[in-house]
N, C-alpha and C positions, 0 to 999 in steps of 0.2 A: 578082682582088681580091686584096692580101693581107691575110690574117686575123694579126691581133694572136695570138700567144705566151700564153698565162695566166700570169700570173704566179704565181710558188709559191715556197710560203713554208715555209723549214725547219723541221721540227718542233725541238722542242728535243731535243738527244740526251743520254741518260744515261751514266754510264758502264759500261762491259763489263761490269766487275765489282764490286761494291759491294764498302767495305771489312771483311769480319769478319775483327775484330780476333785474333789465333791466341791472346794473351795472353787475353780474356775466353775463348775456348774452353777454354783452360786453366784458368780462376777456375773455370768452371763443372761443369770433369774435378774440381778440387779440392773443390769442395761435393757432387760425385755422391761423392768416396770419404768425407766426411766423413758423409754420411748412412750408408753401409755399415760401414763402420769406424771412427766417433767415438773419438776419444781419452778415457780414462774413468779414474777413480783416479789413479795414481802417472804412468801414461802423463798422462792430462790436466798433473798438475803440472807436467810435465818439458816438455810442449809450451807451457803459461803460461809459464813463463819461457825458452823458447827465442824467443818469441814478444817479449817483454817486449824482449829484447836485441835482435829480428830489429829492432825499430820503432823504436829508439835507433840501431840501423848505416846504416839509411835517412834518420836526418833530419841525422846525420852525411855522406853521402853528399850530401844535396839542398844542408849550407851549403859543401859545399867545392867541389861545381861550379859554384854560382851565383854570378856575376863581380857583385859590388857595383859595381865601377867602371861597367861595360857599363851596367847599369840604372843608374844617378847620372848619365850621361851625357845619359839618356834623358827628362830633366827637363825639355830644353827643348819638348818636346812635352807641357806638363805639361795642356793642357785634354783630351785623349784618352784619358791612364792614368785621370785623377779623374771620364771619363766611362764607362770597364772599370771603375776600381774601383765605381761607383756601381750601376751595372749587376749583378755579382758582389755586394756584399754590403751593398747597399740592393734593388734592383729582385728580385731572386732569393728574398729571405727575406720581401718584403712578398708576393710571390707566396703563397709558401710559408704563410704565416699563414691567408693566405683562405682556401686548402685546408681548413682548420681544418669549414668548414660540410660539406664531403666525409664527415666521423665520423660517426656510423658507417656509414651507408648505404652509401655507396662501399668508404672504408677505413677497416679497423680503427683503432684506437690505437696499433696495433706500426708498423703500413707507413706512418702519417702521420709517427712519428715518425723513420722512414729517408726518407719525403719532405723532410720540413721541414730534416734535415741535411744532404741533398743539396742543397738553398739556399744552405746556409753552406758550402759546399768553396770552396777557390779555382780561379781558371780554370786552362787546361792550358798548358801550356808550347808543347811539340813538337809538336804536331794543330796548334793556332791557325796556327801558323809556318806548316805544310805548305799547310792551308786557304789563309792568307791568298795564297804563294805561286802557289799554284793558279791562284786567281781573280784575278790581278796586283792585289793590294793591296799595302798601304804594311808590306813585311816587317820593316824594322828596328823601326817603330812595336810591331806584334804582339808581335814579341822582346821590348821594353821593358814593355810592357804585363803578357805572360804572367811574365815576371819582381817585379818589382810586386804582384802580386796572389798571387803565390808567397809571397811576401818579408811583405805582410799576412796571409797565411791563417795563417801560424804561429804569429800572436795573436789576430787576429778569431775564427777558427772555433770556438776552443775557450771563450773567452768567449761569443760569439754562442750558441754549442750550450747554455752553460751557464746564460746567460740562458732564453731562450725554451726550451728543452725542458725546464727544469725537471728531476723528480724522474725523467727515464732515463737524467741523467747524474750525479744525484749534487747537482747545486745547484753555486753557487759557495762552498764549503766547501774550510777551508785543505786538508783531505787533496786535494781535486781538484786544485788547484791548485798544490799541490806533486807532483802527480802531474804534471802538464802543465808544468811546468817542468824536470822532473828527464828526461821522456820526449824532450819535443818541444824544448824551446829550448834548455837544455844542450848536448845533442849538435850541433843545427843551429849552434851562436853556434859550439861548438869548432871544425867543419867552417871556419865562415867564417875564423877565427884560422890553422887551420893551411893555407888553401888556396893561399898563395905557397908554400910546401914542398910541401904533396902534389898541386898542380894536372901537373906533368909527370907523379908516378905516376897519376892517373885517365886524362889524355890517352895514356899508352901501353897501359893494361890496360884505357880504357872496354869493350869487348865482353866481358870479363871482368865485367865490372863490372854490367853491363846483366843479365850471368845471375846476380849475387847481387842486385840489387834485385828480379827479379821473384821468383827463389824464396823472399826475403827474405816478399814480402805473398803471396805462394802459402799459406804460412807460418803470416800472420797469419790469413788467411781461412779457411783449414783448423783452427785453436784455437778462431776464432769460433763456426764452423759446427759444429765438435764439441760445444762448449758450448750450443748452441743445440737439438742435438739429445739431448745427458740430459737437460735442463733440459724438455723439449717443446712446444719453443714453434714449431714450426713445425705442428703438428696446429690450429694458427691459421689458417693461409694455405689457403685453395682453388685450384684454376684458375679458377676465377671474377673471384676478388679479384684476383687475379697479372695476369689479363686489365683489369680494371677497373683496376688500378694502370698497366699501359701505358698505356694510356685518358690518365687524367691526364698524367700522362709528355712524351706524344705534344700535350698541349694545350698546356702549360707550357714544350717547346722550339719548338712553334710561334711562341706567345706574346711568348717573348723574341728569337728569330728575327726578329719585324714589330716590335716596339720597339726592338732594336739599330740595324737600319737607316732605318725612317724618321724616329725620334729622332736618331738622329747628323746627320739631312738637315736638320730642323728648328734643330738648332745651331750648322748652317753648317758641316759637315765637309766633303770635297772626295770623293772618291770613290773613291780609294784610303785614304783614313781610316775611310771607311765600311766597308771592308772587313774592316780590324786590326780595327774595333772592334767590328764585328758577328761574328767568329768566334771571337772573345779574352772579346766578354763575355756571350757565350752556353753555351761549355762549363764544363764542372766535369771536375773530375782524379780521374780513379779513384785512378792512385798516390798522390796526400797523403791523399785520402778514407782510403780503406782503415786506414791505420794509425792515423790521429786517431779513427776511430771504435773500435778497438779499444782507448785508450788512454779515450776518454771514455765508452764506456756496458758497460766489460766484457764479463758472460756475455749481452747481451742485443746483441749487435755486431751479430749474425749478419745480423736482419731491418733492422736497421738499413743494414746495405750493401747490401743485395737491392735499392732504388730508385734506389742510387748504378752498382751493376752493370751495370742496366738502361739505365739511362739515359745510359752511356758506351759504348754501342753504338748505341744509336739516333741520338746526337746525332754517331758516325761514318757511320752511312751518308744520313743527312739533309745534313750539310756537306758532302760529298763530291760529292750532287747537285747542290747550293747553289754550291759553287763550280768545278765543270765550266761551268753554265751562265751565271757569272759571267765566266769565261774568254772567254765568247765574244760580251760586252754591247755593241749596236753603239755604245756610246759611246769606250767602252776603241777597240775598231778604228780606229774614225775620230781619234784620238788617236797612234796607232801611225801610219795612214797618212800623218798630216797630216807625221808628225816624220821618215819616211823616204820621203815623194816627192821626187822632186829639181825644183827651179827650172824654169820653164817657158822653152827658148829664146828663143821669142819674144816674152819679155816685157823690157820695158825696163830698163835695170840704174837701180837709185835714183837720187837726185839727187848721194848724196852716193858711193855711188861713183866711183872715179879713174878715168878712162881707160885702155886699157891701152896700153902706152907702145911707142915703135915698136920696130923689129927693131934690132938689135947692129951695127953697119955699115953700116948705111943712114942713116945720120940727111945729112938735105937741112942744106947750109948758109944761111942768110937770102940775100936778092936781094943784091948788091949796087948799090948806090943811084945813079941816071942823073943 
């Protein structure tokens, strides 16, 4: 008597190594340095001036690298890009405003300000592309969506922060608007204008300029956290509050991942587009948010960027697991198998297929009439 072998369903496999970003470790080391050796007095003045120049340099490089032509070429998929922009600058801020009810029982007012600022930051480009590619999604759409989000964030993030955060950023005063224009918009536009001449230089020195980027951000973080240490703002944060902040951010990320995936399905997007929407619409850019926070918050930037730093590492780890599982989706494997599978030789030819011609040299002449 033959016994049927029980069907074994393999358990979902997680990545062997979760992506612990080395840059996040460098940021944590910078925070530790600022806690032990904060810049004060004349050193603080020098560090603040260097930080201002570093922010301008960062946004100049952002503008010089971002290909506006490629971004505009992606306008054909405008529904997807509008969906990502709505997730980034509408759904996220609404959830951030809803978290106001957690103050002061769960979050302090300072940590809530940082959480709300996190919800206003544009999406990432590099990690959205990487995870979309790993999950076999629409990579060109992810590239364009990230580019559009970065372009929109140059204007929308400071304006939304000034409107929603109020006194934390100084409001929409003439001085604050002038500061945003001079430190963010002018360098970005200068980079865009000089891109035709600076493009080749940026490509040739890509690795070196990448170190300049990261070094500039580390300088901004050191200056912000030094100001926070001198002002004593870190006395307001306890380990219990940090744990609660992590729990709130985990819920925020889970809600956005769910809304982007199932909401895109309700809107009629196919699987590849849904993957791009999920990864581009649920992420926040640490590289863009840190310098913006230094411009908007000034001496209070240290607590403002803390939720963003924690959320950045969390989104990398969670999205790595999701992307790995998406790459093994049964529907995706069935689609690939369908495209790679050859036609059955016993299957009859379609009606439109012409018969095989007779071999050359063996053509039989027509029979003579009798």
